[in-house]
Structure formats: structure tokens, C-alpha cells
mmCIF file of the N, C-alpha and C atoms, coordinates in Angstrom:
data_MODEL
# 
_entry.id   MODEL 
# 
loop_
_atom_site.group_PDB 
_atom_site.id 
_atom_site.type_symbol 
_atom_site.label_atom_id 
_atom_site.label_alt_id 
_atom_site.label_comp_id 
_atom_site.label_asym_id 
_atom_site.label_entity_id 
_atom_site.label_seq_id 
_atom_site.pdbx_PDB_ins_code 
_atom_site.Cartn_x 
_atom_site.Cartn_y 
_atom_site.Cartn_z 
_atom_site.occupancy 
_atom_site.B_iso_or_equiv 
_atom_site.pdbx_formal_charge 
_atom_site.auth_seq_id 
_atom_site.auth_comp_id 
_atom_site.auth_asym_id 
_atom_site.auth_atom_id 
_atom_site.pdbx_PDB_model_num 
ATOM 1   N N  . UNK A 1 1  ? 0.885   -1.532  -0.012  1.00 0.00 ? 1  UNK A N  1 
ATOM 2   C CA . UNK A 1 1  ? -0.137  -0.138  0.091   1.00 0.00 ? 1  UNK A CA 1 
ATOM 3   C C  . UNK A 1 1  ? 1.303   0.998   -0.179  1.00 0.00 ? 1  UNK A C  1 
ATOM 4   N N  . UNK A 1 2  ? 0.664   2.238   -0.616  1.00 0.00 ? 2  UNK A N  1 
ATOM 5   C CA . UNK A 1 2  ? 0.643   4.464   -0.409  1.00 0.00 ? 2  UNK A CA 1 
ATOM 6   C C  . UNK A 1 2  ? 0.447   4.589   -0.505  1.00 0.00 ? 2  UNK A C  1 
ATOM 7   N N  . UNK A 1 3  ? 0.527   5.817   0.196   1.00 0.00 ? 3  UNK A N  1 
ATOM 8   C CA . UNK A 1 3  ? -0.134  6.768   -0.118  1.00 0.00 ? 3  UNK A CA 1 
ATOM 9   C C  . UNK A 1 3  ? 1.522   8.356   -1.041  1.00 0.00 ? 3  UNK A C  1 
ATOM 10  N N  . UNK A 1 4  ? -0.342  9.112   -1.424  1.00 0.00 ? 4  UNK A N  1 
ATOM 11  C CA . UNK A 1 4  ? 1.372   10.240  -1.758  1.00 0.00 ? 4  UNK A CA 1 
ATOM 12  C C  . UNK A 1 4  ? 0.675   11.010  -1.732  1.00 0.00 ? 4  UNK A C  1 
ATOM 13  N N  . UNK A 1 5  ? 1.116   12.875  -1.622  1.00 0.00 ? 5  UNK A N  1 
ATOM 14  C CA . UNK A 1 5  ? 0.775   14.289  -1.749  1.00 0.00 ? 5  UNK A CA 1 
ATOM 15  C C  . UNK A 1 5  ? 0.702   14.462  -2.794  1.00 0.00 ? 5  UNK A C  1 
ATOM 16  N N  . UNK A 1 6  ? -0.289  15.222  -3.234  1.00 0.00 ? 6  UNK A N  1 
ATOM 17  C CA . UNK A 1 6  ? -0.070  16.634  -5.248  1.00 0.00 ? 6  UNK A CA 1 
ATOM 18  C C  . UNK A 1 6  ? -0.299  17.163  -4.818  1.00 0.00 ? 6  UNK A C  1 
ATOM 19  N N  . UNK A 1 7  ? 0.643   18.481  -5.084  1.00 0.00 ? 7  UNK A N  1 
ATOM 20  C CA . UNK A 1 7  ? 0.320   19.827  -5.912  1.00 0.00 ? 7  UNK A CA 1 
ATOM 21  C C  . UNK A 1 7  ? 0.824   20.469  -6.608  1.00 0.00 ? 7  UNK A C  1 
ATOM 22  N N  . UNK A 1 8  ? 0.035   21.709  -7.761  1.00 0.00 ? 8  UNK A N  1 
ATOM 23  C CA . UNK A 1 8  ? 0.549   22.402  -8.566  1.00 0.00 ? 8  UNK A CA 1 
ATOM 24  C C  . UNK A 1 8  ? 0.508   21.553  -9.025  1.00 0.00 ? 8  UNK A C  1 
ATOM 25  N N  . UNK A 1 9  ? -1.309  21.001  -10.235 1.00 0.00 ? 9  UNK A N  1 
ATOM 26  C CA . UNK A 1 9  ? -1.218  20.511  -11.628 1.00 0.00 ? 9  UNK A CA 1 
ATOM 27  C C  . UNK A 1 9  ? -0.381  19.684  -11.487 1.00 0.00 ? 9  UNK A C  1 
ATOM 28  N N  . UNK A 1 10 ? -1.072  18.745  -12.581 1.00 0.00 ? 10 UNK A N  1 
ATOM 29  C CA . UNK A 1 10 ? -0.574  18.067  -13.218 1.00 0.00 ? 10 UNK A CA 1 
ATOM 30  C C  . UNK A 1 10 ? 0.786   18.215  -14.795 1.00 0.00 ? 10 UNK A C  1 
ATOM 31  N N  . UNK A 1 11 ? 1.040   19.533  -15.041 1.00 0.00 ? 11 UNK A N  1 
ATOM 32  C CA . UNK A 1 11 ? 1.593   19.649  -15.942 1.00 0.00 ? 11 UNK A CA 1 
ATOM 33  C C  . UNK A 1 11 ? 3.394   19.260  -14.863 1.00 0.00 ? 11 UNK A C  1 
ATOM 34  N N  . UNK A 1 12 ? 4.171   20.581  -15.464 1.00 0.00 ? 12 UNK A N  1 
ATOM 35  C CA . UNK A 1 12 ? 5.802   20.849  -16.001 1.00 0.00 ? 12 UNK A CA 1 
ATOM 36  C C  . UNK A 1 12 ? 6.057   20.780  -13.990 1.00 0.00 ? 12 UNK A C  1 
ATOM 37  N N  . UNK A 1 13 ? 5.256   21.986  -13.587 1.00 0.00 ? 13 UNK A N  1 
ATOM 38  C CA . UNK A 1 13 ? 4.796   22.413  -11.971 1.00 0.00 ? 13 UNK A CA 1 
ATOM 39  C C  . UNK A 1 13 ? 4.563   21.404  -10.664 1.00 0.00 ? 13 UNK A C  1 
ATOM 40  N N  . UNK A 1 14 ? 4.104   20.093  -11.531 1.00 0.00 ? 14 UNK A N  1 
ATOM 41  C CA . UNK A 1 14 ? 3.324   18.954  -10.292 1.00 0.00 ? 14 UNK A CA 1 
ATOM 42  C C  . UNK A 1 14 ? 4.615   18.526  -9.285  1.00 0.00 ? 14 UNK A C  1 
ATOM 43  N N  . UNK A 1 15 ? 3.731   18.354  -8.261  1.00 0.00 ? 15 UNK A N  1 
ATOM 44  C CA . UNK A 1 15 ? 5.116   17.621  -7.125  1.00 0.00 ? 15 UNK A CA 1 
ATOM 45  C C  . UNK A 1 15 ? 4.094   17.479  -6.287  1.00 0.00 ? 15 UNK A C  1 
ATOM 46  N N  . UNK A 1 16 ? 4.995   16.479  -5.846  1.00 0.00 ? 16 UNK A N  1 
ATOM 47  C CA . UNK A 1 16 ? 5.074   14.872  -4.576  1.00 0.00 ? 16 UNK A CA 1 
ATOM 48  C C  . UNK A 1 16 ? 5.231   14.355  -3.724  1.00 0.00 ? 16 UNK A C  1 
ATOM 49  N N  . UNK A 1 17 ? 4.967   14.387  -2.918  1.00 0.00 ? 17 UNK A N  1 
ATOM 50  C CA . UNK A 1 17 ? 6.345   13.035  -1.538  1.00 0.00 ? 17 UNK A CA 1 
ATOM 51  C C  . UNK A 1 17 ? 4.874   11.895  -1.724  1.00 0.00 ? 17 UNK A C  1 
ATOM 52  N N  . UNK A 1 18 ? 5.429   11.031  -0.980  1.00 0.00 ? 18 UNK A N  1 
ATOM 53  C CA . UNK A 1 18 ? 4.786   10.233  -0.345  1.00 0.00 ? 18 UNK A CA 1 
ATOM 54  C C  . UNK A 1 18 ? 6.363   9.103   0.130   1.00 0.00 ? 18 UNK A C  1 
ATOM 55  N N  . UNK A 1 19 ? 5.667   7.550   1.234   1.00 0.00 ? 19 UNK A N  1 
ATOM 56  C CA . UNK A 1 19 ? 6.259   7.315   1.806   1.00 0.00 ? 19 UNK A CA 1 
ATOM 57  C C  . UNK A 1 19 ? 6.951   5.690   0.921   1.00 0.00 ? 19 UNK A C  1 
ATOM 58  N N  . UNK A 1 20 ? 6.954   5.831   -0.581  1.00 0.00 ? 20 UNK A N  1 
ATOM 59  C CA . UNK A 1 20 ? 6.562   4.345   -1.018  1.00 0.00 ? 20 UNK A CA 1 
ATOM 60  C C  . UNK A 1 20 ? 5.335   3.659   -0.413  1.00 0.00 ? 20 UNK A C  1 
ATOM 61  N N  . UNK A 1 21 ? 6.438   2.694   -0.487  1.00 0.00 ? 21 UNK A N  1 
ATOM 62  C CA . UNK A 1 21 ? 4.989   1.344   -0.167  1.00 0.00 ? 21 UNK A CA 1 
ATOM 63  C C  . UNK A 1 21 ? 5.078   1.264   1.158   1.00 0.00 ? 21 UNK A C  1 
ATOM 64  N N  . UNK A 1 22 ? 4.432   0.429   1.837   1.00 0.00 ? 22 UNK A N  1 
ATOM 65  C CA . UNK A 1 22 ? 4.570   0.100   3.295   1.00 0.00 ? 22 UNK A CA 1 
ATOM 66  C C  . UNK A 1 22 ? 3.087   -1.006  3.768   1.00 0.00 ? 22 UNK A C  1 
ATOM 67  N N  . UNK A 1 23 ? 3.226   -2.469  3.817   1.00 0.00 ? 23 UNK A N  1 
ATOM 68  C CA . UNK A 1 23 ? 2.501   -3.116  4.104   1.00 0.00 ? 23 UNK A CA 1 
ATOM 69  C C  . UNK A 1 23 ? 1.211   -3.047  5.593   1.00 0.00 ? 23 UNK A C  1 
ATOM 70  N N  . UNK A 1 24 ? 0.156   -2.659  5.626   1.00 0.00 ? 24 UNK A N  1 
ATOM 71  C CA . UNK A 1 24 ? -1.034  -3.174  6.449   1.00 0.00 ? 24 UNK A CA 1 
ATOM 72  C C  . UNK A 1 24 ? -1.190  -5.161  6.477   1.00 0.00 ? 24 UNK A C  1 
ATOM 73  N N  . UNK A 1 25 ? -1.452  -4.846  8.360   1.00 0.00 ? 25 UNK A N  1 
ATOM 74  C CA . UNK A 1 25 ? -2.234  -5.981  8.445   1.00 0.00 ? 25 UNK A CA 1 
ATOM 75  C C  . UNK A 1 25 ? -3.197  -6.103  8.230   1.00 0.00 ? 25 UNK A C  1 
ATOM 76  N N  . UNK A 1 26 ? -3.665  -7.676  8.272   1.00 0.00 ? 26 UNK A N  1 
ATOM 77  C CA . UNK A 1 26 ? -4.845  -8.206  7.850   1.00 0.00 ? 26 UNK A CA 1 
ATOM 78  C C  . UNK A 1 26 ? -6.323  -7.695  8.875   1.00 0.00 ? 26 UNK A C  1 
ATOM 79  N N  . UNK A 1 27 ? -7.571  -7.537  8.510   1.00 0.00 ? 27 UNK A N  1 
ATOM 80  C CA . UNK A 1 27 ? -8.030  -7.752  9.566   1.00 0.00 ? 27 UNK A CA 1 
ATOM 81  C C  . UNK A 1 27 ? -8.810  -8.280  9.791   1.00 0.00 ? 27 UNK A C  1 
ATOM 82  N N  . UNK A 1 28 ? -9.526  -8.608  11.468  1.00 0.00 ? 28 UNK A N  1 
ATOM 83  C CA . UNK A 1 28 ? -10.548 -9.787  11.521  1.00 0.00 ? 28 UNK A CA 1 
ATOM 84  C C  . UNK A 1 28 ? -11.225 -10.173 9.515   1.00 0.00 ? 28 UNK A C  1 
ATOM 85  N N  . UNK A 1 29 ? -12.208 -9.206  9.707   1.00 0.00 ? 29 UNK A N  1 
ATOM 86  C CA . UNK A 1 29 ? -13.397 -9.097  8.004   1.00 0.00 ? 29 UNK A CA 1 
ATOM 87  C C  . UNK A 1 29 ? -12.964 -8.273  7.690   1.00 0.00 ? 29 UNK A C  1 
ATOM 88  N N  . UNK A 1 30 ? -11.634 -8.058  7.158   1.00 0.00 ? 30 UNK A N  1 
ATOM 89  C CA . UNK A 1 30 ? -11.534 -7.525  6.363   1.00 0.00 ? 30 UNK A CA 1 
ATOM 90  C C  . UNK A 1 30 ? -10.900 -6.410  4.957   1.00 0.00 ? 30 UNK A C  1 
ATOM 91  N N  . UNK A 1 31 ? -11.992 -4.961  6.255   1.00 0.00 ? 31 UNK A N  1 
ATOM 92  C CA . UNK A 1 31 ? -12.712 -3.692  5.919   1.00 0.00 ? 31 UNK A CA 1 
ATOM 93  C C  . UNK A 1 31 ? -10.985 -3.125  7.052   1.00 0.00 ? 31 UNK A C  1 
ATOM 94  N N  . UNK A 1 32 ? -10.812 -1.925  6.303   1.00 0.00 ? 32 UNK A N  1 
ATOM 95  C CA . UNK A 1 32 ? -9.121  -0.767  6.685   1.00 0.00 ? 32 UNK A CA 1 
ATOM 96  C C  . UNK A 1 32 ? -10.126 0.637   7.195   1.00 0.00 ? 32 UNK A C  1 
ATOM 97  N N  . UNK A 1 33 ? -9.336  0.971   7.790   1.00 0.00 ? 33 UNK A N  1 
ATOM 98  C CA . UNK A 1 33 ? -9.946  2.432   7.728   1.00 0.00 ? 33 UNK A CA 1 
ATOM 99  C C  . UNK A 1 33 ? -8.543  2.987   7.689   1.00 0.00 ? 33 UNK A C  1 
ATOM 100 N N  . UNK A 1 34 ? -9.272  4.289   7.202   1.00 0.00 ? 34 UNK A N  1 
ATOM 101 C CA . UNK A 1 34 ? -8.233  5.131   6.744   1.00 0.00 ? 34 UNK A CA 1 
ATOM 102 C C  . UNK A 1 34 ? -8.206  6.483   7.488   1.00 0.00 ? 34 UNK A C  1 
ATOM 103 N N  . UNK A 1 35 ? -7.876  7.033   7.104   1.00 0.00 ? 35 UNK A N  1 
ATOM 104 C CA . UNK A 1 35 ? -7.750  8.301   8.208   1.00 0.00 ? 35 UNK A CA 1 
ATOM 105 C C  . UNK A 1 35 ? -6.881  9.953   7.441   1.00 0.00 ? 35 UNK A C  1 
ATOM 106 N N  . UNK A 1 36 ? -6.602  10.734  7.543   1.00 0.00 ? 36 UNK A N  1 
ATOM 107 C CA . UNK A 1 36 ? -6.122  11.866  7.498   1.00 0.00 ? 36 UNK A CA 1 
ATOM 108 C C  . UNK A 1 36 ? -6.173  12.812  8.338   1.00 0.00 ? 36 UNK A C  1 
ATOM 109 N N  . UNK A 1 37 ? -5.301  13.805  9.092   1.00 0.00 ? 37 UNK A N  1 
ATOM 110 C CA . UNK A 1 37 ? -5.222  14.715  9.447   1.00 0.00 ? 37 UNK A CA 1 
ATOM 111 C C  . UNK A 1 37 ? -3.612  16.031  9.347   1.00 0.00 ? 37 UNK A C  1 
ATOM 112 N N  . UNK A 1 38 ? -5.273  16.828  9.071   1.00 0.00 ? 38 UNK A N  1 
ATOM 113 C CA . UNK A 1 38 ? -4.545  17.601  8.328   1.00 0.00 ? 38 UNK A CA 1 
ATOM 114 C C  . UNK A 1 38 ? -4.156  18.932  9.195   1.00 0.00 ? 38 UNK A C  1 
ATOM 115 N N  . UNK A 1 39 ? -3.187  19.132  9.738   1.00 0.00 ? 39 UNK A N  1 
ATOM 116 C CA . UNK A 1 39 ? -2.717  20.442  11.099  1.00 0.00 ? 39 UNK A CA 1 
ATOM 117 C C  . UNK A 1 39 ? -2.377  21.682  10.253  1.00 0.00 ? 39 UNK A C  1 
ATOM 118 N N  . UNK A 1 40 ? -1.327  22.260  10.742  1.00 0.00 ? 40 UNK A N  1 
ATOM 119 C CA . UNK A 1 40 ? -1.234  24.080  10.117  1.00 0.00 ? 40 UNK A CA 1 
ATOM 120 C C  . UNK A 1 40 ? 0.285   23.323  9.283   1.00 0.00 ? 40 UNK A C  1 
ATOM 121 N N  . UNK A 1 41 ? 1.707   22.773  10.110  1.00 0.00 ? 41 UNK A N  1 
ATOM 122 C CA . UNK A 1 41 ? 2.711   22.399  9.184   1.00 0.00 ? 41 UNK A CA 1 
ATOM 123 C C  . UNK A 1 41 ? 2.412   20.641  8.790   1.00 0.00 ? 41 UNK A C  1 
ATOM 124 N N  . UNK A 1 42 ? 1.511   20.351  8.724   1.00 0.00 ? 42 UNK A N  1 
ATOM 125 C CA . UNK A 1 42 ? 1.525   19.273  7.522   1.00 0.00 ? 42 UNK A CA 1 
ATOM 126 C C  . UNK A 1 42 ? 0.680   18.440  7.484   1.00 0.00 ? 42 UNK A C  1 
ATOM 127 N N  . UNK A 1 43 ? 0.858   17.486  6.895   1.00 0.00 ? 43 UNK A N  1 
ATOM 128 C CA . UNK A 1 43 ? -0.750  15.628  6.875   1.00 0.00 ? 43 UNK A CA 1 
ATOM 129 C C  . UNK A 1 43 ? 0.087   14.329  8.195   1.00 0.00 ? 43 UNK A C  1 
ATOM 130 N N  . UNK A 1 44 ? -0.331  13.649  8.579   1.00 0.00 ? 44 UNK A N  1 
ATOM 131 C CA . UNK A 1 44 ? -0.153  12.951  9.674   1.00 0.00 ? 44 UNK A CA 1 
ATOM 132 C C  . UNK A 1 44 ? -1.368  11.559  9.143   1.00 0.00 ? 44 UNK A C  1 
ATOM 133 N N  . UNK A 1 45 ? -1.255  10.637  8.233   1.00 0.00 ? 45 UNK A N  1 
ATOM 134 C CA . UNK A 1 45 ? -1.646  9.862   7.508   1.00 0.00 ? 45 UNK A CA 1 
ATOM 135 C C  . UNK A 1 45 ? -1.641  8.134   8.779   1.00 0.00 ? 45 UNK A C  1 
ATOM 136 N N  . UNK A 1 46 ? -3.655  7.552   8.703   1.00 0.00 ? 46 UNK A N  1 
ATOM 137 C CA . UNK A 1 46 ? -3.561  7.151   9.275   1.00 0.00 ? 46 UNK A CA 1 
ATOM 138 C C  . UNK A 1 46 ? -4.602  5.578   8.946   1.00 0.00 ? 46 UNK A C  1 
ATOM 139 N N  . UNK A 1 47 ? -3.918  4.318   8.604   1.00 0.00 ? 47 UNK A N  1 
ATOM 140 C CA . UNK A 1 47 ? -4.692  3.309   9.142   1.00 0.00 ? 47 UNK A CA 1 
ATOM 141 C C  . UNK A 1 47 ? -5.178  2.484   9.650   1.00 0.00 ? 47 UNK A C  1 
ATOM 142 N N  . UNK A 1 48 ? -5.901  1.419   10.074  1.00 0.00 ? 48 UNK A N  1 
ATOM 143 C CA . UNK A 1 48 ? -6.884  1.205   11.356  1.00 0.00 ? 48 UNK A CA 1 
ATOM 144 C C  . UNK A 1 48 ? -6.694  1.578   12.558  1.00 0.00 ? 48 UNK A C  1 
ATOM 145 N N  . UNK A 1 49 ? -6.575  3.058   12.623  1.00 0.00 ? 49 UNK A N  1 
ATOM 146 C CA . UNK A 1 49 ? -6.103  3.803   13.752  1.00 0.00 ? 49 UNK A CA 1 
ATOM 147 C C  . UNK A 1 49 ? -4.328  4.019   14.343  1.00 0.00 ? 49 UNK A C  1 
ATOM 148 N N  . UNK A 1 50 ? -3.429  3.432   12.981  1.00 0.00 ? 50 UNK A N  1 
ATOM 149 C CA . UNK A 1 50 ? -1.736  3.710   13.131  1.00 0.00 ? 50 UNK A CA 1 
ATOM 150 C C  . UNK A 1 50 ? -1.150  4.484   12.023  1.00 0.00 ? 50 UNK A C  1 
ATOM 151 N N  . UNK A 1 51 ? -0.510  5.450   12.574  1.00 0.00 ? 51 UNK A N  1 
ATOM 152 C CA . UNK A 1 51 ? 0.097   6.657   11.220  1.00 0.00 ? 51 UNK A CA 1 
ATOM 153 C C  . UNK A 1 51 ? 1.179   5.835   11.250  1.00 0.00 ? 51 UNK A C  1 
ATOM 154 N N  . UNK A 1 52 ? 1.231   5.166   10.210  1.00 0.00 ? 52 UNK A N  1 
ATOM 155 C CA . UNK A 1 52 ? 1.788   4.657   9.085   1.00 0.00 ? 52 UNK A CA 1 
ATOM 156 C C  . UNK A 1 52 ? 3.250   5.851   8.399   1.00 0.00 ? 52 UNK A C  1 
ATOM 157 N N  . UNK A 1 53 ? 2.723   6.657   8.090   1.00 0.00 ? 53 UNK A N  1 
ATOM 158 C CA . UNK A 1 53 ? 3.794   8.082   7.834   1.00 0.00 ? 53 UNK A CA 1 
ATOM 159 C C  . UNK A 1 53 ? 3.147   9.424   7.943   1.00 0.00 ? 53 UNK A C  1 
ATOM 160 N N  . UNK A 1 54 ? 3.825   10.446  8.448   1.00 0.00 ? 54 UNK A N  1 
ATOM 161 C CA . UNK A 1 54 ? 3.624   11.913  7.886   1.00 0.00 ? 54 UNK A CA 1 
ATOM 162 C C  . UNK A 1 54 ? 4.259   12.877  6.987   1.00 0.00 ? 54 UNK A C  1 
ATOM 163 N N  . UNK A 1 55 ? 4.041   13.221  6.727   1.00 0.00 ? 55 UNK A N  1 
ATOM 164 C CA . UNK A 1 55 ? 4.671   14.675  6.084   1.00 0.00 ? 55 UNK A CA 1 
ATOM 165 C C  . UNK A 1 55 ? 4.145   15.660  6.523   1.00 0.00 ? 55 UNK A C  1 
ATOM 166 N N  . UNK A 1 56 ? 5.365   16.591  6.442   1.00 0.00 ? 56 UNK A N  1 
ATOM 167 C CA . UNK A 1 56 ? 6.001   18.248  6.188   1.00 0.00 ? 56 UNK A CA 1 
ATOM 168 C C  . UNK A 1 56 ? 5.344   19.280  5.076   1.00 0.00 ? 56 UNK A C  1 
ATOM 169 N N  . UNK A 1 57 ? 4.477   19.918  5.198   1.00 0.00 ? 57 UNK A N  1 
ATOM 170 C CA . UNK A 1 57 ? 4.935   21.317  4.063   1.00 0.00 ? 57 UNK A CA 1 
ATOM 171 C C  . UNK A 1 57 ? 4.578   20.562  3.368   1.00 0.00 ? 57 UNK A C  1 
ATOM 172 N N  . UNK A 1 58 ? 4.277   20.663  2.038   1.00 0.00 ? 58 UNK A N  1 
ATOM 173 C CA . UNK A 1 58 ? 3.704   22.235  1.758   1.00 0.00 ? 58 UNK A CA 1 
ATOM 174 C C  . UNK A 1 58 ? 1.631   21.997  2.763   1.00 0.00 ? 58 UNK A C  1 
ATOM 175 N N  . UNK A 1 59 ? 1.258   23.226  3.133   1.00 0.00 ? 59 UNK A N  1 
ATOM 176 C CA . UNK A 1 59 ? 0.254   22.982  4.020   1.00 0.00 ? 59 UNK A CA 1 
ATOM 177 C C  . UNK A 1 59 ? -0.498  23.225  2.877   1.00 0.00 ? 59 UNK A C  1 
ATOM 178 N N  . UNK A 1 60 ? -1.887  23.124  2.129   1.00 0.00 ? 60 UNK A N  1 
ATOM 179 C CA . UNK A 1 60 ? -2.965  23.930  1.734   1.00 0.00 ? 60 UNK A CA 1 
ATOM 180 C C  . UNK A 1 60 ? -4.157  24.827  2.548   1.00 0.00 ? 60 UNK A C  1 
ATOM 181 N N  . UNK A 1 61 ? -3.945  25.846  2.233   1.00 0.00 ? 61 UNK A N  1 
ATOM 182 C CA . UNK A 1 61 ? -5.205  26.152  2.668   1.00 0.00 ? 61 UNK A CA 1 
ATOM 183 C C  . UNK A 1 61 ? -6.142  26.882  1.921   1.00 0.00 ? 61 UNK A C  1 
ATOM 184 N N  . UNK A 1 62 ? -7.087  25.769  1.030   1.00 0.00 ? 62 UNK A N  1 
ATOM 185 C CA . UNK A 1 62 ? -7.456  25.229  0.353   1.00 0.00 ? 62 UNK A CA 1 
ATOM 186 C C  . UNK A 1 62 ? -8.488  24.284  0.556   1.00 0.00 ? 62 UNK A C  1 
ATOM 187 N N  . UNK A 1 63 ? -10.119 24.376  -0.226  1.00 0.00 ? 63 UNK A N  1 
ATOM 188 C CA . UNK A 1 63 ? -10.394 23.309  -0.218  1.00 0.00 ? 63 UNK A CA 1 
ATOM 189 C C  . UNK A 1 63 ? -10.419 21.805  -0.502  1.00 0.00 ? 63 UNK A C  1 
ATOM 190 N N  . UNK A 1 64 ? -10.094 20.827  -0.157  1.00 0.00 ? 64 UNK A N  1 
ATOM 191 C CA . UNK A 1 64 ? -9.026  19.217  -0.051  1.00 0.00 ? 64 UNK A CA 1 
ATOM 192 C C  . UNK A 1 64 ? -10.311 18.299  -0.145  1.00 0.00 ? 64 UNK A C  1 
ATOM 193 N N  . UNK A 1 65 ? -9.410  16.844  -1.085  1.00 0.00 ? 65 UNK A N  1 
ATOM 194 C CA . UNK A 1 65 ? -10.678 15.796  -1.006  1.00 0.00 ? 65 UNK A CA 1 
ATOM 195 C C  . UNK A 1 65 ? -9.075  14.469  -0.789  1.00 0.00 ? 65 UNK A C  1 
ATOM 196 N N  . UNK A 1 66 ? -9.254  13.486  -0.103  1.00 0.00 ? 66 UNK A N  1 
ATOM 197 C CA . UNK A 1 66 ? -9.125  12.369  -0.785  1.00 0.00 ? 66 UNK A CA 1 
ATOM 198 C C  . UNK A 1 66 ? -9.767  11.546  -1.356  1.00 0.00 ? 66 UNK A C  1 
ATOM 199 N N  . UNK A 1 67 ? -8.830  10.940  -2.139  1.00 0.00 ? 67 UNK A N  1 
ATOM 200 C CA . UNK A 1 67 ? -8.657  9.850   -2.829  1.00 0.00 ? 67 UNK A CA 1 
ATOM 201 C C  . UNK A 1 67 ? -8.119  8.597   -3.077  1.00 0.00 ? 67 UNK A C  1 
ATOM 202 N N  . UNK A 1 68 ? -9.218  7.783   -2.846  1.00 0.00 ? 68 UNK A N  1 
ATOM 203 C CA . UNK A 1 68 ? -8.481  6.789   -2.212  1.00 0.00 ? 68 UNK A CA 1 
ATOM 204 C C  . UNK A 1 68 ? -8.842  4.939   -4.190  1.00 0.00 ? 68 UNK A C  1 
ATOM 205 N N  . UNK A 1 69 ? -8.035  4.575   -4.062  1.00 0.00 ? 69 UNK A N  1 
ATOM 206 C CA . UNK A 1 69 ? -8.255  3.985   -5.435  1.00 0.00 ? 69 UNK A CA 1 
ATOM 207 C C  . UNK A 1 69 ? -7.179  2.577   -5.010  1.00 0.00 ? 69 UNK A C  1 
# 
């Protein structure tokens, strides 16, 4: 599994950060809970209540959405 943040569109200015891939443990019911906390200085990501990674800056002050696929 992997997470990334992307900004500055899809052209030559596109930038992104991510931890690469990481493993998540199975759950009894086969479902997972994903979350993200947007703080003043960065993003903290959660999978099944545990923090697999966080990233500091840039933090956007515009409306955002999470895309999971």
C-alpha cells in the first residue's frame, strides 16, 4: 500500500511526496479504516488507527479531498 500527496497540477510544475510502499496487516472482517489529519505544519495519515507516515509542508489552505483507489 502507498500514500502520496500531490500539488501544483499535472504539468511541469507537478510535485508530490510519499513514503513509498508499506504493508498493512489484515483485519478480522477484511476491511480497513483510513484517515488523514491536516495540521498547521503537515499531514498525518492513519491506517486502522495507526500512523504509517506523516509529511511536513506544504500545507494547503484551500478545499481538499482524499482520493482512495
